C-alpha positions as CSV (number, residue, x, y, z in Angstrom):
1,M,9.2,-2.5,-27.0
2,T,9.2,-0.7,-23.7
3,E,6.2,1.6,-23.2
4,Q,7.1,5.3,-23.1
5,I,5.5,8.0,-21.1
6,E,5.7,11.8,-21.6
7,G,4.9,14.7,-19.4
8,H,6.3,17.4,-17.2
9,G,8.4,16.5,-14.2
10,G,5.5,16.1,-11.9
11,E,3.7,13.7,-14.2
12,L,6.8,11.6,-14.6
13,A,7.4,11.5,-10.8
14,L,3.7,10.6,-10.1
15,A,3.8,7.7,-12.6
16,A,6.7,6.2,-10.8
17,L,5.1,6.8,-7.4
18,R,1.9,5.1,-8.5
19,A,3.8,2.1,-9.8
20,A,5.4,1.7,-6.3
21,G,1.9,1.6,-4.6
22,V,2.0,5.2,-3.3
23,N,-1.6,6.4,-2.9
24,E,-1.3,9.8,-1.4
25,M,0.9,12.7,-0.8
26,F,1.3,14.9,2.3
27,T,2.5,18.4,1.7
28,L,2.6,22.2,2.6
29,S,1.9,24.2,-0.4
30,G,5.0,25.7,-2.2
31,G,5.6,27.0,-5.7
32,H,8.8,24.9,-6.2
33,V,6.7,21.7,-6.3
34,F,3.6,22.8,-8.3
35,P,4.2,20.3,-10.9
36,L,3.4,17.4,-8.6
37,Y,0.2,19.1,-7.5
38,D,-0.8,19.5,-11.2
39,A,-0.2,15.9,-11.8
40,A,-2.1,14.8,-8.8
41,Y,-5.0,17.2,-9.4
42,K,-5.5,16.0,-13.0
43,T,-5.5,12.4,-12.0
44,E,-7.5,12.7,-8.7
45,F,-4.5,11.6,-6.7
46,P,-5.2,12.5,-3.0
47,I,-3.3,15.4,-1.6
48,Y,-3.4,16.2,2.2
49,D,-1.9,19.4,3.3
50,V,-0.7,20.5,6.7
51,R,0.3,23.7,8.6
52,H,4.0,22.6,9.3
53,E,6.2,20.5,7.0
54,Q,7.2,18.2,9.9
55,S,3.6,17.0,10.1
56,A,3.7,16.2,6.4
57,V,6.7,14.0,6.9
58,F,5.2,12.4,10.1
59,A,2.0,11.6,8.2
60,A,4.0,10.0,5.4
61,E,5.9,8.0,8.0
62,A,2.7,6.8,9.7
63,V,1.5,5.5,6.3
64,A,4.8,3.8,5.7
65,K,4.9,2.1,9.1
66,L,1.2,1.0,9.1
67,Q,1.0,-0.1,5.6
68,R,4.5,-1.4,5.1
69,R,4.9,0.6,1.9
70,P,6.3,3.9,0.8
71,G,5.0,7.1,2.3
72,L,5.4,10.4,0.4
73,A,6.0,13.9,1.7
74,V,6.4,16.7,-0.8
75,L,8.2,19.8,0.5
76,T,9.1,23.1,-1.1
77,A,12.6,24.3,-1.4
78,G,14.7,25.7,1.5
79,P,12.8,26.0,4.7
80,G,10.2,23.5,3.5
81,V,12.9,20.8,3.4
82,T,14.7,22.0,6.6
83,N,11.4,22.0,8.5
84,G,11.0,18.3,7.5
85,I,14.3,17.2,8.8
86,S,13.1,16.1,12.3
87,G,10.5,14.0,10.5
88,L,13.2,12.4,8.3
89,T,15.4,11.8,11.3
90,S,12.6,10.0,13.1
91,A,12.0,7.9,10.0
92,H,15.7,7.2,9.9
93,F,15.7,5.9,13.6
94,N,12.4,4.0,13.0
95,A,13.5,2.4,9.6
96,S,10.4,3.7,7.9
97,P,10.5,3.8,4.0
98,V,9.6,7.5,3.5
99,L,10.4,9.4,0.3
100,V,10.6,13.1,0.7
101,I,10.5,14.9,-2.7
102,G,11.9,18.5,-2.3
103,G,11.8,21.5,-4.6
104,R,15.1,23.1,-5.4
105,A,16.2,26.6,-6.6
106,P,17.0,26.6,-10.4
107,A,20.2,24.9,-11.4
108,F,20.8,27.2,-14.4
109,R,21.3,30.2,-12.1
110,W,22.7,28.4,-9.0
111,G,24.8,30.6,-6.9
112,S,23.0,33.7,-7.9
113,G,20.8,34.0,-4.9
114,S,17.5,32.5,-6.0
115,L,14.7,32.4,-3.6
116,Q,15.3,29.6,-0.9
117,E,18.4,28.6,-2.6
118,I,20.4,26.0,-0.6
119,D,22.0,22.7,-1.1
120,H,19.7,20.3,0.9
121,L,21.9,17.2,0.4
122,P,24.5,17.8,3.1
123,L,21.7,18.5,5.5
124,V,19.7,15.4,4.8
125,S,22.3,12.8,3.8
126,P,23.2,11.9,7.4
127,V,19.5,10.8,8.1
128,T,18.6,9.2,4.8
129,K,19.7,6.0,3.0
130,K,20.0,7.9,-0.2
131,A,19.9,11.7,-1.1
132,A,20.2,13.0,-4.6
133,T,19.4,15.8,-6.9
134,V,17.8,14.9,-10.3
135,F,19.2,17.2,-12.9
136,A,17.3,15.9,-16.1
137,T,13.5,15.6,-16.5
138,D,13.9,12.3,-18.4
139,E,15.6,10.8,-15.5
140,I,12.9,11.4,-12.9
141,P,11.0,8.1,-13.1
142,A,14.2,6.0,-12.9
143,A,15.4,8.1,-9.9
144,V,12.2,7.7,-8.1
145,R,12.1,4.0,-8.6
146,D,15.7,3.6,-7.5
147,A,15.1,5.8,-4.4
148,L,12.0,3.7,-3.4
149,T,13.9,0.4,-4.0
150,T,16.6,1.7,-1.6
151,A,14.0,2.8,1.0
152,L,12.3,-0.6,0.9
153,T,15.4,-2.7,1.0
154,P,16.2,-3.9,4.6
155,H,17.4,-2.2,6.6
156,R,14.6,0.1,5.4
157,G,14.7,3.8,5.8
158,P,13.9,7.2,4.4
159,V,15.2,8.6,1.1
160,F,15.3,12.1,-0.4
161,L,15.2,13.6,-3.9
162,D,15.1,17.2,-4.9
163,L,14.5,18.6,-8.3
164,P,15.6,21.9,-9.6
165,L,12.8,24.3,-10.7
166,E,13.5,24.0,-14.5
167,V,13.7,20.2,-14.1
168,F,10.4,19.9,-12.4
169,F,8.6,22.2,-14.9
170,S,10.1,20.9,-18.1
171,T,8.7,18.2,-20.2
172,G,10.4,14.9,-20.7
173,E,10.1,11.3,-22.0
174,A,11.0,8.0,-20.2
175,D,10.4,4.4,-20.0
176,A,7.1,3.5,-18.1
177,P,8.2,2.9,-14.6
178,A,7.9,-0.5,-12.9
179,A,7.4,-1.3,-9.3
180,P,10.5,-1.4,-7.2
181,D,12.4,-4.7,-7.2
182,V,13.3,-5.3,-3.6
183,P,15.9,-8.0,-2.9
184,V,15.6,-10.6,-0.3
185,V,18.4,-10.4,2.2
186,E,19.6,-14.0,2.5
187,Y,20.7,-15.4,5.9
188,D,23.5,-17.7,6.9
189,P,21.9,-21.1,7.8
190,E,24.7,-22.0,10.2
191,E,24.2,-18.8,12.1
192,V,20.4,-19.5,12.4
193,A,21.1,-23.1,13.4
194,R,23.4,-21.9,16.1
195,A,20.8,-19.6,17.4
196,A,18.1,-22.2,17.4
197,T,20.3,-24.7,19.2
198,L,21.1,-22.0,21.9
199,I,17.5,-20.9,22.4
200,A,16.2,-24.5,22.5
201,G,18.9,-25.5,25.0
202,A,18.5,-22.5,27.2
203,V,16.9,-23.0,30.7
204,R,15.3,-19.5,30.8
205,P,15.1,-17.9,27.4
206,V,13.3,-14.7,26.5
207,I,12.4,-13.2,23.3
208,I,12.1,-9.4,22.8
209,A,10.6,-8.5,19.4
210,G,10.5,-4.9,17.9
211,S,9.3,-2.9,15.1
212,D,11.2,-4.7,12.3
213,V,9.2,-7.8,12.9
214,Y,6.0,-5.9,11.9
215,A,7.7,-4.0,9.1
216,A,9.1,-7.4,7.7
217,D,5.5,-8.9,7.8
218,A,7.1,-11.6,10.2
219,V,4.4,-11.5,12.9
220,A,3.0,-14.9,12.0
221,A,6.5,-16.4,11.8
222,L,7.4,-14.9,15.2
223,R,4.3,-16.6,16.8
224,E,5.4,-19.9,15.1
225,A,8.9,-19.7,16.4
226,A,7.8,-18.8,20.0
227,E,5.3,-21.6,20.1
228,A,7.6,-24.1,18.7
229,L,10.3,-23.3,21.1
230,Q,8.1,-22.4,23.9
231,V,9.8,-19.0,24.7
232,P,8.1,-16.1,26.5
233,V,7.7,-13.0,24.3
234,F,8.0,-9.3,25.2
235,T,7.7,-6.6,22.6
236,N,8.4,-3.0,22.0
237,G,7.6,-0.5,19.2
238,M,5.4,-1.8,16.4
239,G,6.2,-5.3,17.7
240,R,3.5,-4.6,20.3
241,G,0.5,-6.8,19.6
242,A,2.4,-9.4,17.7
243,L,1.1,-11.8,20.3
244,P,-2.2,-10.9,21.7
245,P,-2.3,-10.3,25.5
246,Q,-4.2,-13.5,26.1
247,H,-1.6,-15.7,24.4
248,P,0.1,-18.0,26.9
249,L,3.5,-16.8,25.8
250,A,2.7,-13.1,25.6
251,F,4.2,-11.0,28.4
252,A,4.4,-7.2,29.1
253,K,4.6,-6.6,32.9
254,A,7.3,-9.1,34.0
255,R,10.1,-7.7,31.8
256,R,12.4,-6.8,34.7
257,T,12.0,-10.2,36.2
258,A,12.6,-11.9,32.9
259,L,15.7,-9.9,31.9
260,R,17.2,-10.4,35.4
261,G,16.6,-14.2,35.4
262,A,17.1,-15.1,31.7
263,D,20.2,-17.1,30.6
264,V,19.5,-16.4,26.9
265,I,17.9,-13.3,25.6
266,V,16.8,-13.2,21.9
267,V,16.3,-9.7,20.6
268,I,14.6,-9.6,17.2
269,G,14.1,-6.6,15.0
270,T,15.1,-3.9,17.3
271,P,18.5,-2.3,18.2
272,L,20.4,-2.9,21.5
273,D,19.9,0.6,22.6
274,F,19.0,2.5,25.7
275,R,15.6,0.8,25.8
276,L,17.3,-2.6,26.3
277,S,20.2,-1.6,28.6
278,F,22.5,-1.2,25.6
279,G,22.5,-5.0,25.3
280,D,24.1,-5.6,28.8
281,F,22.1,-8.3,30.4
282,D,24.2,-9.3,33.4
283,G,25.8,-12.2,31.8
284,A,23.0,-13.6,29.8
285,Q,23.9,-14.8,26.3
286,V,22.4,-12.6,23.6
287,V,21.0,-13.7,20.2
288,H,20.5,-10.5,18.1
289,I,18.5,-11.2,15.1
290,V,18.5,-8.4,12.6
291,D,17.1,-7.7,9.1
292,A,20.4,-6.6,7.5
293,P,24.1,-7.2,8.4
294,G,24.6,-3.4,9.1
295,Q,22.2,-3.7,12.0
296,R,24.4,-5.9,14.1
297,A,25.4,-4.2,17.3
298,T,29.0,-3.0,17.4
299,H,29.1,-1.7,21.0
300,V,28.4,-5.2,22.5
301,E,29.2,-8.6,21.2
302,A,26.3,-11.0,20.8
303,T,26.8,-14.7,21.1
304,V,25.3,-15.1,17.6
305,S,23.6,-12.5,15.4
306,P,21.9,-13.9,12.3
307,A,21.1,-11.2,9.6
308,G,18.6,-11.4,6.8
309,D,14.9,-11.7,6.0
310,L,13.2,-11.9,9.4
311,R,10.3,-14.0,8.2
312,L,12.6,-16.6,6.8
313,I,14.9,-16.6,9.9
314,L,12.0,-17.0,12.3
315,S,10.4,-19.7,10.2
316,A,13.8,-21.6,10.3
317,L,13.8,-21.2,14.1
318,A,10.3,-22.7,14.3
319,D,11.5,-25.7,12.2
320,H,14.4,-26.5,14.5
321,R,14.4,-30.2,15.2
322,G,17.2,-30.5,17.8
323,D,17.1,-31.2,21.6
324,R,15.0,-28.8,23.7
325,E,14.9,-27.9,27.3
326,D,11.5,-27.8,29.0
327,H,10.7,-24.2,29.6
328,S,7.3,-24.7,31.2
329,G,8.6,-23.9,34.7
330,W,10.3,-20.8,33.6
331,V,7.1,-19.6,31.7
332,A,4.9,-20.4,34.8
333,D,7.3,-18.3,37.0
334,L,7.0,-15.3,34.7
335,R,3.3,-15.7,34.4
336,A,3.1,-15.5,38.2
337,A,5.2,-12.3,38.1
338,E,3.0,-11.0,35.3
339,D,-0.2,-11.7,37.1
340,A,1.0,-9.8,40.2
341,A,2.1,-6.9,38.2
342,R,-1.3,-6.8,36.5
343,A,-3.1,-6.8,39.8
344,R,-1.0,-3.8,41.0
345,D,-1.8,-2.0,37.6
346,A,-5.4,-2.6,38.0
347,E,-5.5,-0.9,41.3
348,E,-3.6,2.1,39.8
349,M,-5.9,2.3,36.9
350,A,-8.9,2.5,39.0
351,A,-7.6,5.1,41.4
352,E,-10.3,7.7,42.4
353,T,-7.9,10.4,43.4
354,D,-8.3,14.0,42.4
355,P,-6.1,15.5,40.9
356,I,-6.3,12.7,38.4
357,R,-3.5,10.2,38.3
358,P,-2.4,9.3,34.7
359,A,-2.9,5.6,35.3
360,R,-6.7,6.3,35.7
361,I,-6.8,7.8,32.2
362,Y,-5.4,4.5,30.8
363,G,-7.8,2.5,32.8
364,E,-10.7,4.4,31.2
365,L,-9.2,4.2,27.7
366,R,-8.9,0.4,28.0
367,R,-12.6,0.3,28.4
368,V,-13.5,2.4,25.4
369,L,-10.6,1.5,22.8
370,A,-11.6,-1.2,20.3
371,A,-9.2,-4.0,19.7
372,D,-8.1,-2.5,16.3
373,A,-7.9,1.1,17.5
374,V,-4.7,2.9,16.5
375,T,-3.1,4.5,19.5
376,I,-0.4,7.2,18.9
377,G,2.0,8.4,21.6
378,D,3.4,11.9,21.4
379,G,5.1,13.0,24.6
380,G,7.4,11.9,27.3
381,D,6.1,11.5,30.9
382,F,2.4,10.9,29.8
383,V,3.3,8.5,27.0
384,S,5.5,6.5,29.3
385,Y,2.4,5.6,31.2
386,A,0.8,4.6,27.9
387,G,3.6,2.0,27.3
388,R,2.9,0.5,30.7
389,Y,-0.8,0.4,30.8
390,L,-2.0,-0.1,27.1
391,E,-1.6,-3.5,25.6
392,P,-2.4,-3.6,21.9
393,S,-4.3,-6.7,20.8
394,V,-3.6,-6.3,17.1
395,P,-0.2,-5.8,15.5
396,G,0.4,-2.6,13.6
397,T,-1.9,-0.5,15.9
398,W,0.9,1.3,18.0
399,L,2.7,4.3,16.8
400,D,5.2,6.2,19.1
401,P,8.2,8.4,18.2
402,G,10.6,5.5,18.5
403,P,14.2,5.7,19.8
404,Y,14.9,9.2,18.5
405,G,12.2,10.5,20.9
406,C,11.1,13.4,18.8
407,L,8.1,15.3,20.1
408,G,5.5,16.7,17.5
409,T,4.6,13.4,15.8
410,G,1.0,13.4,17.0
411,M,-0.9,15.3,14.4
412,G,1.0,13.9,11.5
413,Y,0.8,10.4,12.7
414,A,-2.9,11.0,13.3
415,M,-3.4,12.2,9.7
416,G,-1.6,9.2,8.3
417,A,-3.4,6.7,10.5
418,R,-6.8,8.2,9.6
419,V,-6.0,8.1,5.9
420,T,-4.9,4.4,6.3
421,Y,-8.0,3.4,8.4
422,P,-11.0,5.6,7.6
423,D,-13.3,3.5,9.8
424,R,-11.1,2.7,12.9
425,Q,-10.7,4.6,16.2
426,I,-7.6,6.8,16.0
427,C,-6.5,8.0,19.5
428,V,-3.5,10.4,20.1
429,L,-2.1,10.3,23.6
430,M,-0.3,13.6,24.0
431,G,1.6,15.4,26.8
432,D,0.9,19.1,27.4
433,G,4.5,19.7,26.3
434,A,4.1,17.8,23.1
435,A,0.9,19.8,22.4
436,G,3.0,22.8,21.7
437,F,4.6,21.2,18.7
438,S,1.8,20.3,16.4
439,L,-1.6,21.2,17.8
440,M,-2.1,23.8,15.1
441,D,-2.4,20.9,12.7
442,V,-5.8,20.1,14.1
443,E,-6.9,22.7,11.7
444,S,-5.7,20.4,8.9
445,L,-7.6,17.5,10.2
446,V,-10.8,19.6,10.6
447,R,-10.6,21.0,7.1
448,Q,-10.0,17.7,5.5
449,K,-12.7,15.9,7.6
450,L,-10.2,13.6,9.3
451,P,-11.6,13.0,12.8
452,V,-9.4,11.7,15.7
453,V,-9.4,11.8,19.4
454,I,-6.7,13.6,21.3
455,V,-6.2,12.9,25.0
456,V,-3.9,15.4,26.7
457,G,-2.3,14.6,30.0
458,N,-2.0,18.1,31.4
459,N,0.1,18.4,34.4
460,G,1.6,21.8,33.6
461,I,5.2,20.6,33.7
462,W,7.9,18.9,31.6
463,G,7.6,15.9,33.8
464,L,10.7,14.0,32.6
465,E,12.8,16.9,33.2
466,K,11.4,18.8,36.3
467,H,11.5,16.0,38.9
468,P,15.0,14.5,37.8
469,M,16.4,18.0,37.8
470,R,15.1,18.7,41.3
471,A,16.5,15.4,42.4
472,M,20.0,16.3,41.0
473,Y,20.2,20.0,41.9
474,G,17.5,20.7,44.4
475,Y,15.8,23.1,42.1
476,D,14.5,23.2,38.5
477,V,14.4,25.8,35.6
478,A,12.8,25.8,32.3
479,A,10.5,23.0,33.3
480,D,7.1,24.6,33.9
481,L,4.1,25.2,31.5
482,Q,1.0,27.2,32.2
483,P,-1.1,25.0,34.7
484,E,-4.5,24.1,33.6
485,L,-4.2,25.5,30.1
486,R,-7.3,25.0,28.0
487,Y,-6.0,23.0,25.1
488,D,-9.6,22.0,24.3
489,E,-10.4,25.6,23.6
490,V,-7.6,25.8,21.1
491,V,-9.1,22.7,19.3
492,R,-12.6,24.3,19.4
493,A,-11.2,27.5,17.9
494,L,-9.7,25.5,15.0
495,G,-13.1,23.9,14.3
496,G,-13.0,20.8,16.4
497,A,-14.4,20.1,19.7
498,G,-13.4,19.2,23.3
499,E,-13.5,19.5,27.0
500,T,-11.5,19.7,30.2
501,V,-11.8,16.9,32.7
502,A,-10.7,17.6,36.4
503,K,-12.4,14.7,38.2
504,A,-11.7,11.0,37.7
505,A,-15.4,10.2,37.6
506,D,-15.9,12.4,34.6
507,L,-13.3,10.6,32.4
508,G,-15.4,7.8,31.1
509,P,-18.3,10.0,29.8
510,A,-15.9,12.5,28.3
511,L,-14.0,9.7,26.3
512,N,-17.4,8.3,25.1
513,R,-18.3,11.8,23.8
514,A,-15.0,12.1,22.1
515,F,-15.2,8.9,20.2
516,D,-18.8,9.6,19.1
517,A,-18.1,13.1,18.0
518,G,-17.0,12.6,14.3
519,V,-14.7,15.6,14.4
520,P,-11.2,16.1,16.0
521,Y,-12.0,16.1,19.7
522,L,-9.5,16.9,22.5
523,V,-10.1,15.7,26.1
524,N,-7.9,17.9,28.2
525,V,-7.2,15.9,31.4
526,L,-5.8,17.8,34.4
527,T,-3.4,15.4,36.0
528,D,-1.3,15.4,39.2
529,P,2.1,17.1,38.6
530,A,3.6,15.3,41.5
531,D,2.8,11.9,39.8
532,A,5.6,11.6,37.3
533,Y,6.5,8.3,35.6
534,P,9.3,6.6,37.7
535,R,12.0,5.5,35.4
536,S,15.6,5.8,35.2
537,S,17.3,8.5,33.1
538,T,17.7,7.7,29.4
539,L,20.2,10.4,28.8
540,A,23.1,8.0,28.6
């Protein structure tokens, strides 16, 4: 006989969440969702609250990305949900299994003008894998389990449920929930065999591995495949660190040389989007390996595109027993280009110039960051430097906004990362523009004793807009911020600590103080506004 559970809507929902391995909720207080708070309070289920709902969703996404399990954000009705939509959209683009549970105005008087009455589903449906309203209290556990199964099934992504007020507050009875039953997406062995033959027979192959490799727990399988086929590996997103920087097949600096010279480019677990020239690689054959058939590119035709469980596909590539080209010369050529680029970067990271060049900040950070530190990028120009100069040594230690490019992730991601890793260094790399989106949530970190280090690259401009606009039009507008603004004083006012650094020689001591502080600490670095990151426009 199936075990039954009984309780109000919050208790039934929490039972299903616990069964799925959810261990915390992120929220901003709202009366529509009181039953979930009540269930959590009575069972000592951790609640972390924020000052803006987008931070709650970003925190849930950080947990989902780092821990490869569902993250939970609980938002009140109406503006609570709409404030969280940017977070949901980022989770959609990042394939993060986030569940947002929203409150909803009462169904029994729908259309009468209740407080915060709005139908959320048309707003969130385009950026979620599933969006539904639960209209019966008894159905809550099954609805939560179904939503989480959908979120965890590749291609992963966010889901949304809302519950009308009377459904949430009423008492119901249901079968005790089980953990989500996530199906394995089977691959086509013939497609994988074609891919393996193409890679092994290439003269100059390259692998680019992205976030889905980490999400699929396929990092070890990626290493096995790369080593078996002797193919150089570049990474992006949460794929960073999949091969440690000292691995003979790990590359970061020679990507342009690799992509221009490769005859076969293997893209694994990341879309063929603007970050990868939309899949147009000057005639190279493309192998696009994705975790679900729906992720195959439609704007460009790959030579072969296996779809399915990435761990199984990569293991099959590692087991390939056909003829192989000798790639050692190609690997050696790329290593020479890599070493030359590293030497140039080392010079830039040691620059003694004042105003401070952003590269110098990352040179100092490389000295103080532990191998397992979680680094979080929230910004444009300043974070672009982070992608160039920081090289994660451990997989699952890099969080950035992803292809949606949404600013404001920083404090939410920091909260989720600190909850995930109480004893690691957590470092947020933030542009001064991005600081305007979420810095108030330092108060949430202080109040809940969640120390992190925040490094602000403060150049007083929107760097990725000001310089391109000047180049295009000869002038710029809406691209300036207050120069030398004291973001550290904002953090101190919120209960944290910090300081402003204007000279390169003072960077190292300031960072050491920050990581020793034990409270949220902001290092406000005044950087050269003329030193913008040189990259081509991504507007296309």
